[in-house]
N, C-alpha and C positions, 0 to 999 in steps of 0.2 A: 797402570794395569786396569783393565776392565773387569769388574766383578759382576756376577750374575746370581740371581736367586728367584725362586717362586715366592711372590709376595703376598699371595692369598692363602687362606687357611687350607690345611690338608683335607681332602675329601672331595666328593662330587658336588658340583654346583653349576650354575648357568654360565658363569664367566670366571676365568682365572687370569692372573697377571704374572708374566715373567719379566723381571726388571733387570736392566743393565746400567752400570754407571762407570764412567771413566773415559779417558781419551782413547777413542777408537770404537766407542759404542755404536756410532752411526755406521761405521764400516762393517761391523758385524751384521747390523740390520740390513745393509745392502746385499749381503750374501744370503740372508734368510727370508726377507720379505719381498713379495712381488705384488706391487700395488695394481689395482684394477683400473686406476686412472692413468693419465699420460705422464704424471709427475714422477720423476725418478726419486729414489729414496734420498740420494745425496742433495736433492733440491727441496726436500720437505720443509715446509714452514714450521717453525717451533710452535708447540702448544696446539697443534691441529691433529685430529684423528684421520687416518687414512685407512680405507678398506682394501684388503688384499689377501693373498694366500701366504701362510706362514709355513716354512719348511720344518717338518718335525722329524726328518730322517726316515725316508721310506713312505711318507704320506704328506699331504698338505691340508692345513686347516684354514677355513675361511674365517678371518678375524680382522683385527685392527692394529695399527701401530701408531704411536705418538712419540715425538722427539722433543725433548726439553734441552735447549741450548745453554751451555755454561755462559755466564755464572748464574743465570736466572732459572735455576732448578733447585730441587730439594737438597741435593748434595753439594751444589755449587759446581758440579762437573757436567759434562754431556751425559744425559740420561735418555734411554730408550725403553719403552714398555711395549710388550706384545700382549694384546688382549685376545685370548683364545677361548675356546669352549672349555668348560670346567671339568673335564674328565681327569682322573688321577694320572693314568698312564699317558694320556695325551699331553698333559702339562709337563710331566717329567721328560717326555721325549723332546719337546721344544727346548726345555732347559738344557738337556744334554747336548742339543745342537749348538747352543750358545758356547758351551765349553769346547766343543769340537772346533769352532771357528775362532778360538783364542781367548775366551773369557775364563776367569777363575771363579770357583764357587765362593760366594761371600761368607764371611764369618758372621757370628751372631752380632746383630746391631751395627754391622759395618757401614751400611748406607747412612745411618744416623751419625755414626762416628765421623765419617767423612764430612757430613754437613757441619758438625761441630768444629772439626779441624779447619774447614774452609770458611769459618766465621758466619755460617748461616743461622746458628742458634747457640745459646749458651749451654753449659753442662747441666744447669738446673732445669732449663727448658726441655732438654732431652729426657731428664728424669720425670718431668711432668707428662711428657708424651707417653712413656711406658705406664705411668699411673693411670692415664686415661684409658689405655688399652686394657689394663687389668682391673679397672674399676668394677665393683660389684654393687654400687649404689649410686644414685644421682648426686648425692653430696660428695662422694669420693670422686666422681667424674668431674664435678665443677671445681673441686680443689685441685685436681690434676690439670684441668684447663687453665686455672689461675697460674699455676707454675709454668705450664707450657707457654702461656701468653707473656712470660717474662716479667710478671708483676714483682716477684721476689727479687729477680735480677736487678730491676730498676731501683728497688729499695736499697739493695746491698751496694750498688754502684754509687748511689747518692751518699751513703755513709762513707764509702771509700773516698769519695771526692772531698768530704769534710776532713777526713784523716789526712789527705794529701795537703789540704790548706794548712792544717796544724803543723805538719812536717815542714812545710815551706816557711812558716813563721819561725820555727825553731832554727832552720838553716840560716835565716836572715839574722837572728839573734847571735848565732855562733860566728857568722862572718863579720858582723858589726856589733861587737859586744859593748862598745862605748855608747851606742844608741839604744841599747836594751835597757828597760827600766822595770820596776816592780809591777807596774800596771800590765806590761806585756806578759810577764810570768803568770799573773792572775788570770788574764784572758785565756792563756793556753790551758790552764787547769779547768776553767769554766767550759771551754770547748770540749775537752776530753770528757768531762762529766756529762755534758749534753749528748755526746755520741754514745757513751756508755748507757745512758737511759734509753736511747732508741733501740739499742741492741737488746736490753733487758725486756723491753716491750715485745720485740719480735720473738725472743726465745720463750717468753711466757705463754705464747700461743701454741707451743709444740704439743702440750698435753691434749688440748682440744683438737689440734690438727691431726695428730696421730689417730685419734678416735674416729675422726671424719674419714680418714683414709682407710684404716684397717677395720673399723667397726668397734662397737662398745660391748664388752663382755659383762653380762649380768648373771650373777649367781643367785638362784632362788633357794633359800634354805629356811629351816625351822624345825620344830618338833614333828614327829610322825602324825599323819592324819589332820594336818592344818589346811590341807587343800593346795599344796604346792604344785602337784602334778596337774590338778584341775586349773590352776592359775596359768600354768605354762600352756596348756591346751587352749584356754580361753584367749590368751594373748596371741597365739599363733593362728587361731581361727580354725583349727582342725585337731583331731586327737592324735597326739604324738606319744604322750606318756600314758602308761597304764594307770587307771584310777580304780582304787579299791578301798573299802573301809578297813581292810586288814593292815595293821601297822607294819611298816618295813617293806611295803610293796616295791618302792624304788630303792634298789640296792646299788645302782651305778648311775652315773650322770647321764641325763637325757638332754639332747640339745636341739634347738630349733632357731630359725632366723626370722626376724621381722624388720620392716623398714618403717622408721618414724621420722617424719620431716626430712626424708631423703637419706637418712643415716641408717646404716645396718646395725642392728642390735642382735648379738648372739646370746640367746637365753639358755641357761643351763639349770635344769632341775636336778638338785642334788638329793642324796639319801637323807631321810629324816634323822636328825641328830638326837640320840638318846643314850643313856648310860648302859642300859641293858639291851644287848643286841647279840645275835648269833655271829658265828665266825665270818660268814659271807657278808652279812649286813655291816659288820664292824669294818671290813675292808672298804666297803662303799662309803662309810662315814669318814674314814681317813682320807679317801679321795676327795670327798666333799670339802673337807677342811683345806686341802691344798688348792682346790679351785677357788674357794672363798678368799684365800690369802692373796691371790693374784688378780681377782676380778676388779673391774672398774666401778661397778655398782653392785651392792648387795641388797637383795630384797629379803628382809627378815619377816617371814609370814607367821602370823599367830591367829588364833580363833577364840581368844578369851581365856585359854588355859595356861597363859604365861608364855614368855619367849624362851627359845632355846638359847643356851649360852653361846655367845658370839665368839668364834675363834678369832685370833689375831688377823687383821686385814688392813690393807692400805687404800682401798677404794672408799666410795661414799655410801653411807647406809640410808636405806629407805625402809621404815617400819610400816608393814602393810597388815591391816586387820582384815581378815577374810571371813566369808560366810555371813554378810549382813542380811542375807535373805532369810536367815533363821535366828539371828540373835543381834542384839544391840551392840554397837562397838564399845569397847571398854579397854582400859589400860593405856599404855604408852604407844601411840601410833601416829604416823604422818598422813596416812590416807586409808580410808575404809572402803573395801570393795566386796563384790560377790562374784566369784569365778563362775558360779552356777548360773546366775541371772545376767551376768556381764555388766552389772551395775558399777559405774565409776571407772571402767577399764580405760576409756579414752582419756580421762583425767590422769590416770596412772601413767599412760604413755607420755603425756605432757610433762609430768614430773620427772620421768626417766630422761627425757630430752634435756630439760632444764638442768638437772643435776649433773648430767654427764658432760654437757658442752658449755654450761655456764653462760648462756646467752651469746656465744660466739656467732658472729655473722659470717656467712659464706662469702660475702663480698670483700671481707678483709684480706690483707696479705697474711696468709697462714704459713707456718712452718710445718710441713708434713713429713719430711724426711729426717731420719735419725742422723744421717751424715751432715745435713745442714745445721741441725741443732748442736751437734758436737762442735762444728766449726764456730758457731756463734758463741758458745760457752768459752772456747779457747780465746776468741777475740775479746770477750768480756774480761777474762782473767788477765790478759795482757794489758788492757786499759786500767784494770784495778791496780795492777802492779805499777803502772805509770803514775797513777794518782797517789799511791802510797809512798812512792819514792820521789815525788816531785820536789819536795823541800830539801832533800839531802843527797841528790845526785846531779851530775852535770847534764846539760841539755842533750849532748850526743848520746849518753846512756838512755835518757828518756826516749829519744827517738827510736831506739832499738825495740822497746816495747810497742810503740805505735806502729812500727813497720811490721812487727810480728802480728799485730791485730789486723793490719791491712792484708797480709798474706793469708791469714786464716779465713777472712771473708772472701778472698780470691779463690779459695778452694770450692766455694759454693757456685760461683759463676764459671769456674774452669780456668781462670786466668793464672792461678798458681798451682793448680792440681797436677800431681805427678802422674806418670804413666800407669802406676798401679791403681790409683783412684779412678782414672778414666776407663781403664779396662774393666774394672769391677762394675762400673755404671752400665757400660754397653753390653756386658755379658748377660744382663737381665732381659735383653731384647731377643726376639725370634730372629731367625736367619734372614728372612725377607725384609726386615726393617732396619 
């Protein structure tokens, strides 16, 4: 069945694309496109643009048509694209004509899903593609590109290959028990341990990978009048929060975003924490405590008058002494700055980057999807079970844990993913992709 969709963003633009995929796409193009050259549509050379008139149902638009012949296309099927002028109604009319001539409106992500089904890309590569489309920072874009480029898939397939070798050794030992010896059993245990270590290294990257993809949440907190709002404004480079000498000015969270080394940092200025506060301010303080408890980084801001009591938190703490423009730093602090004069702000940004990402390099194979992390943990648990039971269970039972680990890894690439997982992944896409 031929599917059709508008593949460019909704709105007015210079050019829009209506895409078709499936057996019969070229036949629909024959009915809708009238080339200005002597070449008939059925004789179009693949991957070449042809100029002509596109039938929009009651009008014709001068545009172009390109044919991608299966299997050398994105979906692995015959694909046709009409490149028309980018008017909203104009594009919709051409799309409706494709339906009139036999195409079906594509579901969300159906083009990419067909590419996956036809072996043109792995499931993790498809997820990398949507991450690239949705990226809000250069670091997130590069991480998505790494995933789309099959780096993680190659790493996972390599581990699966090692697991297959271990399973083969076990099969030999089961079939030829007389030839199996203690050395063989020890080698199998060593192999499983080495594979487990590789998975642990991959899964340990998830914390940093998630921050690179989604951004780092930074909670700025402290006592009233320590310059938290001024620090937020200084880091942002513009006035976002109201600054006043009156205590309790910030009564609710104020947010802003900055990019440091390509990574998005979401800065949240919270209400000053103090014991004596009015009803409205007290609500703001409670909200501040909730934000702090879930933040990746906590900036505890002081100005020499002591620190606010730090609520329970799971992120990393950076103690910042503010107002070096009017007083010497004192007390317990990691870095001293002046929000007013912008002194040491660039160093503070460096500290934020180092604390949040821990020196993670964007060239590494990163785990950025929660689904992948979950699959890695399940694979690790299966291998741990195999190692724990290696001395007191039969080889055939041991192989069950190893096969479970292999299957868990296959969910990342799509080799063992069920229809529910696959549908969930492609539901994240827009219709035209």
